[in-house]
Each structure stands twice: as C-alpha cells, then as structure tokens.
TORKOL-4160 file (C-alpha; in steps of 0.2 Angstrom, whole numbers, padded with zeros to 4 digits, m for minus):
62
<pt num="1" X="m0166" Y="0055" Z="0060"/>
<pt num="2" X="m0164" Y="0071" Z="0050"/>
<pt num="3" X="m0176" Y="0085" Z="0054"/>
<pt num="4" X="m0185" Y="0094" Z="0040"/>
<pt num="5" X="m0179" Y="0112" Z="0042"/>
<pt num="6" X="m0190" Y="0119" Z="0028"/>
<pt num="7" X="m0205" Y="0128" Z="0033"/>
<pt num="8" X="m0221" Y="0129" Z="0023"/>
<pt num="9" X="m0224" Y="0147" Z="0018"/>
<pt num="10" X="m0242" Y="0150" Z="0015"/>
<pt num="11" X="m0246" Y="0160" Z="m0001"/>
<pt num="12" X="m0259" Y="0173" Z="0002"/>
<pt num="13" X="m0263" Y="0174" Z="m0016"/>
<pt num="14" X="m0259" Y="0157" Z="m0024"/>
<pt num="15" X="m0258" Y="0158" Z="m0043"/>
<pt num="16" X="m0269" Y="0149" Z="m0056"/>
<pt num="17" X="m0260" Y="0135" Z="m0065"/>
<pt num="18" X="m0249" Y="0142" Z="m0079"/>
<pt num="19" X="m0257" Y="0138" Z="m0096"/>
<pt num="20" X="m0275" Y="0136" Z="m0090"/>
<pt num="21" X="m0285" Y="0144" Z="m0104"/>
<pt num="22" X="m0302" Y="0149" Z="m0097"/>
<pt num="23" X="m0309" Y="0159" Z="m0111"/>
<pt num="24" X="m0326" Y="0153" Z="m0115"/>
<pt num="25" X="m0326" Y="0140" Z="m0102"/>
<pt num="26" X="m0339" Y="0138" Z="m0088"/>
<pt num="27" X="m0332" Y="0141" Z="m0071"/>
<pt num="28" X="m0342" Y="0139" Z="m0055"/>
<pt num="29" X="m0337" Y="0149" Z="m0039"/>
<pt num="30" X="m0345" Y="0142" Z="m0023"/>
<pt num="31" X="m0347" Y="0155" Z="m0010"/>
<pt num="32" X="m0347" Y="0174" Z="m0010"/>
<pt num="33" X="m0335" Y="0178" Z="0003"/>
<pt num="34" X="m0318" Y="0186" Z="0003"/>
<pt num="35" X="m0310" Y="0172" Z="m0007"/>
<pt num="36" X="m0322" Y="0173" Z="m0021"/>
<pt num="37" X="m0320" Y="0192" Z="m0021"/>
<pt num="38" X="m0301" Y="0189" Z="m0024"/>
<pt num="39" X="m0304" Y="0176" Z="m0037"/>
<pt num="40" X="m0318" Y="0183" Z="m0048"/>
<pt num="41" X="m0308" Y="0197" Z="m0056"/>
<pt num="42" X="m0295" Y="0186" Z="m0062"/>
<pt num="43" X="m0307" Y="0173" Z="m0069"/>
<pt num="44" X="m0317" Y="0187" Z="m0078"/>
<pt num="45" X="m0301" Y="0194" Z="m0085"/>
<pt num="46" X="m0296" Y="0177" Z="m0092"/>
<pt num="47" X="m0313" Y="0177" Z="m0101"/>
<pt num="48" X="m0321" Y="0163" Z="m0091"/>
<pt num="49" X="m0340" Y="0161" Z="m0091"/>
<pt num="50" X="m0342" Y="0163" Z="m0072"/>
<pt num="51" X="m0357" Y="0157" Z="m0062"/>
<pt num="52" X="m0357" Y="0162" Z="m0044"/>
<pt num="53" X="m0366" Y="0151" Z="m0031"/>
<pt num="54" X="m0368" Y="0160" Z="m0015"/>
<pt num="55" X="m0381" Y="0161" Z="0000"/>
<pt num="56" X="m0391" Y="0177" Z="0000"/>
<pt num="57" X="m0385" Y="0191" Z="0011"/>
<pt num="58" X="m0395" Y="0194" Z="0026"/>
<pt num="59" X="m0406" Y="0209" Z="0026"/>
<pt num="60" X="m0403" Y="0223" Z="0038"/>
<pt num="61" X="m0416" Y="0225" Z="0051"/>
<pt num="62" X="m0427" Y="0240" Z="0047"/>
C-alpha cells in the first residue's frame, strides 16, 4: 500500500473564504482570547456588525 507522503502544514492565520461579503451582516465571535483578537480586526474592516461574547476578565486582587 502506498504511503501518503504529503504532510499537513498548519496555517497560523487561515484566510476567510474568498467572496464572503460581511458588510452589514451580523457576526458573533465567541471567546475573547488570542484567536478573537486576531479575527476581530479583519471582521470589522470587512464591515461586519460584530458581537463579542466573552467571559469577564478576572479582577486583580487589590
């Protein structure tokens, strides 16, 4: 049996689908971590109406 010699190369920043028109469309982003921080600027630049749903940040002890 032939072995699959191709290796999956993970893409650190996968692209949004080409031709996706988000202007004026509602988009929900779940979570406020690093992935959301990478995604939000592109969604906003595309004109999406973005709603971010994220747990509150813990308060620092004072």
